C-alpha positions in Angstrom: -10.8 -2.9 20.5 -12.7 -2.6 17.3 -16.5 -3.2 17.2 -17.4 -6.7 16.1 -19.0 -7.4 12.7 -22.5 -8.8 12.3 -23.4 -11.3 9.7 -25.2 -8.8 7.5 -24.2 -6.9 4.3 -24.8 -3.6 6.1 -22.3 -4.4 8.8 -19.7 -6.2 6.6 -19.6 -3.4 4.0 -17.8 -1.3 6.6 -14.8 -3.6 6.0 -11.5 -2.0 5.0 -8.5 -3.9 3.7 -5.6 -4.1 6.1 -2.3 -2.6 5.2 -0.4 -5.9 5.4 -2.3 -7.2 2.4 -1.8 -4.0 0.4 1.9 -4.0 1.2 2.6 -7.7 0.6 1.8 -7.8 -3.2 3.0 -11.4 -3.7 2.0 -14.6 -2.0 2.6 -18.3 -2.6 0.0 -21.0 -2.4 0.2 -24.7 -1.6 -2.8 -26.1 -3.6 -2.0 -29.6 -2.5 -3.9 -32.7 -1.3 -4.7 -36.3 -2.3 -5.5 -35.3 -5.9 -1.7 -34.8 -6.4 -1.2 -38.6 -5.9 -1.8 -39.6 -9.6 0.2 -36.6 -10.8 -2.5 -36.2 -13.5 -3.7 -32.6 -13.0 -6.8 -31.0 -11.4 -10.3 -32.4 -10.7 -9.1 -36.0 -10.6 -11.5 -37.0 -7.8 -14.4 -36.1 -10.0 -13.2 -37.1 -13.4 -12.0 -40.6 -12.4 -15.7 -41.4 -12.0 -16.7 -40.1 -15.5 -16.3 -42.9 -18.1 -14.6 -41.7 -21.3 -12.5 -38.9 -19.7 -8.7 -39.2 -19.8 -8.5 -39.3 -16.0 -11.0 -42.2 -15.9 -8.9 -44.1 -18.3 -5.7 -43.3 -16.4 -7.3 -44.5 -13.2 -8.6 -47.7 -14.7 -5.2 -48.6 -16.1 -3.1 -47.5 -13.1 -5.3 -48.4 -10.1 -8.2 -50.5 -11.3 -12.0 -49.8 -11.7 -13.4 -47.2 -9.3 -15.8 -49.8 -8.0 -12.8 -51.5 -6.5 -10.3 -48.7 -6.0 -12.0 -45.4 -5.4 -11.0 -42.0 -4.4 -10.9 -42.9 -0.8 -8.1 -45.3 -1.7 -6.3 -42.5 -3.4 -6.5 -40.6 -0.1 -5.1 -43.6 1.7 -2.2 -43.7 -0.8 -1.1 -40.1 0.0 1.8 -40.2 2.3 3.5 -36.8 2.1 6.7 -38.5 3.3 9.0 -35.7 2.1 7.0 -32.8 3.2 9.3 -30.3 4.9 7.4 -27.1 5.4 10.2 -25.2 7.1 12.5 -25.6 4.1 9.7 -24.7 1.6 8.7 -21.6 3.5 12.3 -20.4 3.7 12.5 -20.9 -0.1 9.2 -19.1 -0.7 10.2 -16.2 1.5 13.5 -15.7 -0.3 11.6 -16.0 -3.6 9.7 -12.9 -2.6 6.5 -14.1 -1.0 5.1 -12.0 1.8 2.1 -14.1 2.6 1.4 -17.8 2.3 -1.8 -19.9 1.7 -2.4 -23.5 2.3 -5.4 -25.5 1.0 -7.7 -26.7 3.9 -9.9 -28.7 1.6 -10.6 -29.0 -2.1 -13.9 -30.0 -3.8 -12.9 -33.5 -2.8 -14.1 -32.9 0.8 -10.8 -34.2 2.2 -9.5 -31.9 5.0 -5.8 -31.2 5.5 -6.1 -30.6 9.2 -7.3 -32.4 12.3 -11.0 -31.8 11.8 -13.5 -32.9 14.4 -16.3 -32.5 11.8 -14.9 -34.6 9.0 -13.1 -37.8 9.8 -11.8 -38.0 6.3 -8.7 -35.8 6.9 -4.9 -36.0 6.7 -4.4 -36.7 10.3 -6.7 -39.8 10.3 -6.0 -41.0 6.7 -2.9 -41.0 4.4 -0.1 -38.7 5.7 -1.3 -38.8 9.3 0.0 -35.2 9.6 -1.7 -32.0 10.3 -0.7 -30.4 7.0 -2.3 -26.9 7.7 -0.9 -26.6 11.2 2.6 -27.6 10.1 2.5 -24.9 7.4 1.2 -22.3 10.0 4.1 -23.1 12.4 6.6 -22.7 9.5 5.2 -19.4 8.5 5.6 -18.0 12.1 9.4 -18.1 11.8 9.2 -15.4 9.0 6.1 -13.6 10.4 4.3 -14.4 7.1 0.6 -13.8 7.2 -1.1 -17.2 7.0 -3.9 -17.9 4.6 -6.3 -20.8 4.1 -8.3 -21.8 1.0 -11.6 -23.6 1.1 -13.1 -25.1 -2.0 -15.9 -26.8 -0.2 -19.0 -24.9 -1.4 -19.2 -26.7 -4.7 -18.3 -30.1 -3.3 -21.9 -31.4 -2.9 -22.7 -31.1 -6.6 -19.1 -31.7 -7.8 -18.9 -35.1 -6.3 -22.1 -36.8 -7.6 -20.4 -38.8 -10.4 -19.0 -41.0 -7.6 -22.6 -42.3 -7.3 -22.6 -43.5 -11.0 -21.5 -46.5 -13.0 -20.1 -47.4 -16.4 -22.6 -47.3 -19.2 -20.6 -49.8 -21.4 -17.7 -52.2 -21.2 -16.7 -55.0 -18.8 -17.9 -53.1 -15.7 -21.2 -51.9 -17.1 -23.8 -51.0 -14.4 -21.4 -51.9 -11.6 -21.8 -49.0 -9.0 -18.7 -46.9 -8.2 -17.6 -46.8 -4.5 -19.2 -43.4 -3.9 -22.5 -45.0 -3.0 -21.2 -47.1 -0.1 -22.7 -46.0 3.2 -19.3 -46.1 5.0 -18.0 -43.3 2.8 -20.9 -40.9 2.7 -19.1 -38.4 4.9 -16.5 -38.1 2.1 -18.6 -38.4 -1.0 -21.7 -36.7 0.5 -25.3 -37.9 0.7 -26.1 -36.2 -2.6 -28.4 -38.8 -4.1 -30.8 -36.0 -5.0 -28.1 -34.6 -7.4 -27.3 -38.2 -8.5 -31.0 -38.8 -9.4 -30.9 -35.6 -11.5 -28.0 -37.0 -13.5 -29.4 -40.5 -13.8 -32.6 -39.1 -15.2 -30.7 -36.9 -17.7 -28.4 -39.7 -18.7 -25.1 -37.8 -18.5 -23.0 -38.2 -15.4 -20.2 -36.0 -16.8 -22.1 -32.7 -16.8 -22.3 -30.5 -13.8 -25.5 -29.9 -11.9 -27.5 -26.8 -13.1 -26.0 -25.0 -10.1 -22.3 -24.8 -9.1 -23.4 -24.5 -5.5 -26.2 -26.6 -4.1 -29.4 -25.3 -2.6 -29.3 -28.2 -0.1 -29.7 -26.4 3.3 -28.2 -29.4 5.2 -25.0 -29.0 3.2 -25.1 -25.2 3.9 -25.0 -26.0 7.6 -22.1 -28.4 7.1 -20.1 -25.8 5.1 -20.7 -23.2 7.7 -19.6 -25.5 10.6 -16.5 -26.6 8.6 -15.4 -23.1 7.6 -15.9 -21.8 11.1 -13.9 -24.8 12.4 -11.0 -23.8 10.1 -11.2 -20.2 11.4 -11.2 -21.3 15.0 -8.5 -23.9 14.6 -6.1 -22.2 12.2 -6.9 -18.5 12.9 -6.0 -17.4 9.3 -5.1 -13.9 8.3 -6.8 -14.6 4.9 -9.6 -17.0 4.0 -10.1 -17.7 0.3 -13.3 -19.2 -1.1 -13.0 -20.9 -4.5 -16.4 -19.6 -5.4 -18.7 -16.7 -5.1 -19.9 -15.9 -1.6 -21.8 -19.1 -0.4 -24.8 -19.6 -0.7 -27.3 -17.6 -2.7 -30.9 -18.4 -1.7 -33.8 -17.6 -3.9 -36.6 -15.3 -2.8 -34.5 -13.7 -0.1 -33.3 -10.1 -0.1 -30.7 -9.0 2.4 -30.8 -12.4 4.1 -29.5 -14.3 1.2 -25.9 -15.7 1.3 -26.5 -16.1 5.0 -24.0 -19.0 5.5 -21.3 -17.0 3.7 -22.0 -13.9 5.8 -21.8 -15.9 9.0 -18.4 -17.3 8.0 -17.0 -13.9 7.0 -18.2 -12.2 10.2 -16.7 -15.0 12.2 -13.3 -14.6 10.4 -13.2 -10.9 11.0 -14.4 -11.2 14.6 -11.8 -13.9 15.3 -9.1 -11.4 14.0 -10.5 -8.6 16.2 -10.3 -10.9 19.2 -6.7 -11.8 18.4 -5.3 -8.4 17.4 -7.8 -5.8 18.8 -8.6 -4.8 15.2 -9.5 -6.7 12.1 -6.4 -7.8 10.1 -8.2 -10.5 8.2 -9.0 -10.7 4.5 -11.7 -12.6 2.8 -11.6 -13.3 -0.9 -14.3 -14.6 -3.2 -15.1 -14.4 -6.9 -18.4 -12.6 -7.4 -17.6 -9.4 -9.3 -20.7 -7.7 -8.1 -19.3 -4.8 -6.0 -22.3 -5.1 -3.7 -20.9 -8.5 -2.8 -17.1 -8.1 -3.0 -17.2 -4.9 -0.8 -17.4 -7.2 2.2 -13.9 -8.4 1.4 -11.6 -8.6 -1.6 -12.3 -9.7 -5.1 -10.3 -12.7 -6.4 -9.7 -13.1 -10.1 -8.7 -16.7 -11.1 -6.1 -17.0 -13.8 -6.8 -13.6 -15.2 -6.5 -9.9 -14.3 -8.3 -6.6 -14.3 -8.1 -4.0 -17.1 -7.6 -0.9 -15.0 -7.1 0.5 -11.5 -10.1 -0.2 -9.3 -10.6 1.7 -6.1 -10.4 -1.4 -3.9 -7.4 -3.8 -3.7 -7.9 -7.2 -5.4 -6.1 -10.5 -6.0 -5.2 -12.7 -8.9 -4.6 -16.4 -8.2 -2.8 -18.5 -10.7 -0.3 -21.3 -11.0 3.0 -21.9 -12.7 1.4 -25.1 -14.1 -1.9 -26.8 -13.2 -3.5 -26.6 -9.8 -2.6 -30.1 -8.7 0.7 -31.7 -9.8 0.6 -32.6 -13.5 3.6 -34.5 -14.9 2.9 -33.4 -18.4 2.2 -29.6 -18.1 4.5 -26.9 -19.4 5.3 -24.4 -16.7 5.2 -20.6 -17.0 8.7 -19.2 -17.3 10.0 -16.8 -14.6 9.8 -13.9 -17.0 6.1 -14.3 -17.5 5.5 -14.6 -13.8 7.4 -11.4 -13.1 5.6 -9.5 -15.9 2.2 -10.7 -14.6 3.1 -9.6 -11.1 4.1 -6.1 -12.3 1.0 -5.6 -14.4 -1.2 -6.7 -11.5 0.4 -4.5 -8.8 0.3 -1.5 -11.1 -3.5 -1.9 -11.0 -3.8 -2.1 -7.2 -3.7 -5.9 -7.2 -1.8 -8.7 -5.5 -0.6 -12.0 -7.0 -1.1 -15.4 -5.3 1.0 -18.0 -7.1 0.5 -21.7 -6.7 3.7 -23.9 -6.7 2.6 -27.5 -7.4 3.9 -30.1 -5.0 4.6 -33.7 -5.8 2.6 -36.3 -3.8 5.5 -36.7 -1.3 5.4 -33.0 -0.5 8.5 -31.9 -2.4 8.7 -29.6 -5.4 10.4 -30.4 -8.7 13.6 -28.8 -10.1 11.7 -26.6 -12.5 9.6 -25.1 -9.8 12.7 -24.6 -7.7 14.4 -22.9 -10.6 11.5 -20.5 -11.0 11.5 -19.6 -7.3 15.2 -19.0 -7.4 14.9 -16.7 -10.4 12.1 -14.8 -8.7 14.3 -14.4 -5.7 17.1 -12.9 -7.8 14.7 -10.4 -9.3 13.2 -9.4 -6.0 16.7 -8.9 -4.6 17.1 -6.1 -7.1 13.6 -4.7 -7.5 11.8 -5.3 -4.1 11.5 -1.7 -3.2 9.3 -1.1 -6.3 6.9 -3.8 -5.1 6.5 -4.0 -1.4 4.5 -1.2 0.3 3.8 0.6 -3.0 0.5 2.0 -4.2 -0.8 2.6 -7.8 0.2 5.8 -9.6 -2.6 7.9 -11.1 -2.3 5.7 -14.2 -1.1 2.1 -14.3 1.3 2.5 -17.2 2.3 3.8 -20.6 2.1 2.2 -24.0 -0.7 0.6 -25.9 0.0 -3.1 -25.1 -2.5 -4.7 -22.8 -2.6 -8.1 -21.2 -5.2 -10.5 -22.5 -8.3 -10.5 -20.4 -10.4 -13.4 -21.6 -11.5 -15.9 -19.0 -8.7 -18.3 -18.1 -6.4 -17.1 -20.9 -2.8 -16.5 -19.7 -0.7 -16.1 -22.8 2.5 -14.2 -22.3 2.1 -10.6 -23.4 4.2 -9.3 -26.3 5.5 -6.1 -24.9 6.9 -3.2 -27.0 9.8 -0.8 -26.4 7.4 2.0 -25.2 5.5 -0.1 -22.6 5.9 0.8 -19.0 4.0 0.0 -15.8 4.0 2.2 -12.7 3.9 2.0 -8.9 4.6 4.7 -6.4 5.8 5.1 -2.8 6.0 8.6 -1.3 7.7 10.9 -3.8 9.2 8.0 -5.8 7.6 6.9 -9.0 8.7 3.4 -10.1 8.6 2.8 -13.9 9.0 -0.8 -15.0 10.6 -1.2 -18.4 8.5 -4.0 -19.8 10.8 -4.4 -22.8 14.3 -2.8 -23.0 14.6 -0.5 -26.1 17.4 -1.4 -28.4 18.7 2.2 -28.0 18.7 1.9 -24.2 16.9 5.3 -24.2 13.7 5.2 -22.1 11.1 7.9 -22.7 8.1 8.6 -20.5 5.4 11.0 -21.5 3.0 10.7 -18.6 4.5 13.2 -16.2 2.8 16.6 -16.0 4.9 19.8 -16.2 4.5 20.2 -12.4 5.9 16.8 -11.7 9.6 17.8 -11.8 12.2 15.0 -11.6 15.1 15.4 -9.1 17.0 12.2 -10.0 16.6 8.8 -11.6 18.0 5.5 -10.3 18.1 2.2 -12.1 17.4 -0.4 -9.4 20.4 -2.6 -8.9 22.7 -0.1 -10.7 22.5 3.5 -9.3 21.8 6.9 -10.8 21.5 7.3 -14.5 21.5 10.5 -16.7 18.1 12.0 -17.6 16.6 15.0 -19.3 13.1 16.4 -18.7 11.4 18.9 -21.0 7.7 19.9 -21.0 6.8 16.7 -19.1 8.7 14.4 -21.4 11.4 12.4 -19.5 14.3 10.8 -21.3 16.6 8.4 -19.5 19.7 6.6 -20.6 20.1 3.0 -19.5 23.6 1.5 -19.1 24.7 -1.2 -21.5 24.9 -3.8 -18.8 21.5 -4.2 -17.1 21.1 -5.5 -13.5 18.5 -8.2 -14.4 17.7 -10.2 -17.5 14.0 -9.7 -16.6 12.0 -6.5 -16.3 14.2 -3.6 -15.1 12.9 -0.8 -13.0 13.5 3.0 -12.8 13.1 4.8 -9.5 12.2 8.4 -10.4 12.5 10.8 -7.5 10.0 13.7 -7.8 10.4 17.1 -6.2 
């Protein structure tokens, strides 16, 4: 059995990423909870308390004023009556996913499992179902590694608008329901943050810090995350933040709550498997921080091949169900996946669920198209590693915050992965001539044969490192095709 980790940077920096994560390449995420009920996108639980925002106006006109119908009432309205995790996991597996993540709690502090710490959870309120545990049981049928996301670290500051009131109109100065004593375990006892906003006169702006310095909340976060680990035994834990919590005037003892949780995750895995198979992801790009786990890049990518594996998390639409958003097309998702895995990364894709737990026809279509592509190209994805360069061609994906425009690929753009003596070359845009030319091989990298995945061997010529290959007129997939180049 492996030696346990201590809750220190020195100990946790001995972490190595397990092979299952490096091999899986593609996961699907259920970013789902009570905020899906209005079908009005992300951050609803916060913005419904900020007068003048579109979600406040939506709430006022659909449900009534938040002094009378607050977020707790949204939670009670969530029924998940058509939630069938076995069917969805089967669909996700056939769409290519090789790990799955469920949301344990969002910034709204509503837990999707039978928590003994927080009574505001899906077993006591709303669905009266243990959402996370049902997902976990469904994953077991396909031996899918099971992941859990926590978004709790920012919740204390994020939720303080619930303590506010309208500044004008027919409900001026009437307090929202967030100040009611009976609901403080949901909305937090964050009057210190509320006082800050009251003094500054703008309830809509975030606190100066994304994560609070309140040590009582730090203790709550640590207990809650350790409860998730003990109860759900996840193979991956995702924090929607940097490592919680940075404490001023500390040196190696800062971030102590986060370090305790990460050590607990890894030690739980050692106890279960005899060695650590768990992965922890967070968003601080400081290598001194992310070396204790895996870097997560939200709605963006990395420009090159880092030494350590990493993850992109994104969505086909918005994080919670949005009835007006335009989804990414299957082609864009596939192209993103390819560019990410060529750089030692993994893609975690959220599929939005309706309040009842089902997915809509567009999401299902995307999953079915992904499945068709994986049926042809899976060997170029699973179990591969980066080549010495990630690709050929001068086109690059846009790396600018949360920008996810589809890339305009050119005929000479390729992305690479490798497995053993096989180099996989993804043809990002099929040349009109159907002649593919690679210039990245050295003269010592001699080609034995070339296969077009889903078709078979194709003719090639190699001269002074330049490799020319002739594609057939009829291609196996309408999306990115892949060449399997066998090297001697």
